[in-house]
C-alpha positions as CSV (number, residue, x, y, z in Angstrom):
1,M,-20.7,-28.2,-48.1
2,A,-18.5,-29.5,-50.9
3,G,-21.2,-29.3,-53.5
4,K,-22.6,-25.8,-52.6
5,K,-22.1,-23.0,-55.2
6,V,-21.0,-19.5,-54.2
7,S,-23.1,-16.8,-55.7
8,M,-21.2,-13.7,-57.0
9,N,-24.3,-11.5,-57.6
10,T,-24.6,-10.2,-54.1
11,K,-23.7,-6.4,-53.6
12,V,-21.7,-5.1,-50.7
13,S,-22.9,-1.7,-49.5
14,G,-20.2,0.9,-49.3
15,S,-19.1,4.4,-50.5
16,T,-18.2,5.0,-54.1
17,L,-14.9,6.6,-55.1
18,M,-16.7,9.8,-56.1
19,E,-18.3,10.2,-52.6
20,I,-14.9,9.7,-50.9
21,L,-13.3,12.3,-53.2
22,V,-16.0,14.8,-52.5
23,A,-15.7,14.3,-48.8
24,M,-11.9,14.7,-49.0
25,I,-12.3,18.0,-51.0
26,L,-14.8,19.4,-48.5
27,L,-12.5,18.5,-45.6
28,L,-9.5,20.1,-47.3
29,I,-11.5,23.3,-47.8
30,V,-12.6,23.4,-44.2
31,F,-9.0,22.9,-43.0
32,S,-7.7,25.6,-45.4
33,V,-10.2,28.2,-44.1
34,A,-9.3,27.3,-40.5
35,M,-5.6,27.7,-41.2
36,M,-6.1,31.1,-42.8
37,I,-8.1,32.3,-39.8
38,F,-5.4,31.0,-37.4
39,T,-2.5,32.6,-39.3
40,N,-4.4,36.0,-39.5
41,I,-5.0,35.9,-35.7
42,A,-1.5,34.9,-34.9
43,R,0.0,37.6,-37.2
44,S,-2.2,40.4,-35.9
45,S,-1.9,39.7,-32.2
46,V,0.8,41.4,-30.1
47,N,3.2,38.9,-28.8
48,S,4.9,38.9,-25.4
49,Q,8.3,39.9,-26.8
50,Q,6.8,43.1,-28.2
51,I,5.1,43.9,-24.9
52,L,8.4,43.4,-23.1
53,A,10.3,45.5,-25.6
54,R,7.8,48.4,-25.2
55,A,8.1,48.3,-21.4
56,V,11.9,48.2,-21.5
57,A,12.0,51.1,-24.0
58,E,9.6,53.1,-21.8
59,L,12.0,52.5,-18.8
60,E,15.0,53.6,-20.8
61,L,13.2,56.8,-21.9
62,Q,12.5,57.6,-18.3
63,R,16.1,56.9,-17.3
64,T,17.3,59.0,-20.2
65,K,15.2,62.0,-19.1
66,R,16.0,61.5,-15.4
67,E,19.8,61.2,-15.8
68,K,20.0,63.5,-18.8
69,L,21.8,60.9,-20.9
70,F,21.8,62.9,-24.2
71,T,24.3,60.7,-26.0
72,P,23.6,57.9,-28.5
73,D,24.1,54.5,-27.0
74,Q,23.3,50.8,-27.4
75,I,22.4,48.8,-24.3
76,P,21.9,45.1,-24.2
77,V,19.0,44.1,-22.0
78,D,18.1,40.3,-21.7
79,S,17.4,39.2,-25.3
80,L,16.9,42.8,-26.5
81,I,19.2,45.6,-27.7
82,I,18.0,49.1,-26.7
83,I,19.3,51.8,-29.1
84,R,19.2,55.4,-28.0
85,D,19.5,58.1,-30.6
86,V,19.6,61.7,-29.5
87,Q,19.5,64.7,-31.9
88,F,19.6,68.4,-31.2
89,P,17.5,70.1,-33.9
90,A,19.2,73.2,-35.2
91,E,15.8,75.0,-36.0
92,Q,14.7,74.5,-32.3
93,P,17.5,75.5,-29.9
94,G,17.2,74.2,-26.4
95,M,15.3,71.1,-27.6
96,V,16.3,67.5,-27.8
97,A,14.8,64.7,-29.9
98,I,15.1,61.3,-28.2
99,S,14.4,58.1,-30.0
100,I,14.5,54.8,-28.1
101,R,14.3,51.6,-30.2
102,A,14.1,48.1,-28.9
103,A,15.4,45.4,-31.3
104,D,16.0,41.7,-31.1
105,K,19.3,40.0,-31.8
106,Q,18.5,40.0,-35.6
107,N,18.1,43.8,-35.4
108,K,14.3,43.6,-36.0
109,T,12.6,46.5,-34.4
110,L,10.0,45.4,-31.8
111,A,9.2,48.8,-30.3
112,E,10.1,52.4,-30.9
113,I,9.4,55.5,-28.8
114,K,10.2,59.1,-30.0
115,E,9.9,62.1,-27.8
116,Q,11.0,65.7,-28.1
117,L,11.5,67.9,-25.0
118,R,13.2,71.0,-23.7
119,I,16.6,70.4,-22.2
120,D,16.0,72.6,-19.1
121,E,12.6,70.9,-18.4
122,T,14.0,67.4,-17.9
123,E,13.6,65.9,-14.4
């Protein structure tokens, strides 16, 4: 063993630096496309807070018509603020324009309902 020479001419099989770089670039492209698809789907989908805001705004519109609450008001409901705006158009006597807007705490509009109706026809 002491007199045996070690040969340095043997090649070890493995990947070259260029192959590794190409594989990393391809992987980066695949992940980039996947992230773009995910963000587009997440941005375009209706989230649960918007659904809740729409339902609360619908209930407030029904209550406004039922109780004839024709005054502007802000009503806090859970994590939302319901803003009721009422206008009486001068060009249409006997009509009322009701706008119900549901916003979050940062005043970002999540849902909005507008309706125009005759005052004497409300329930």
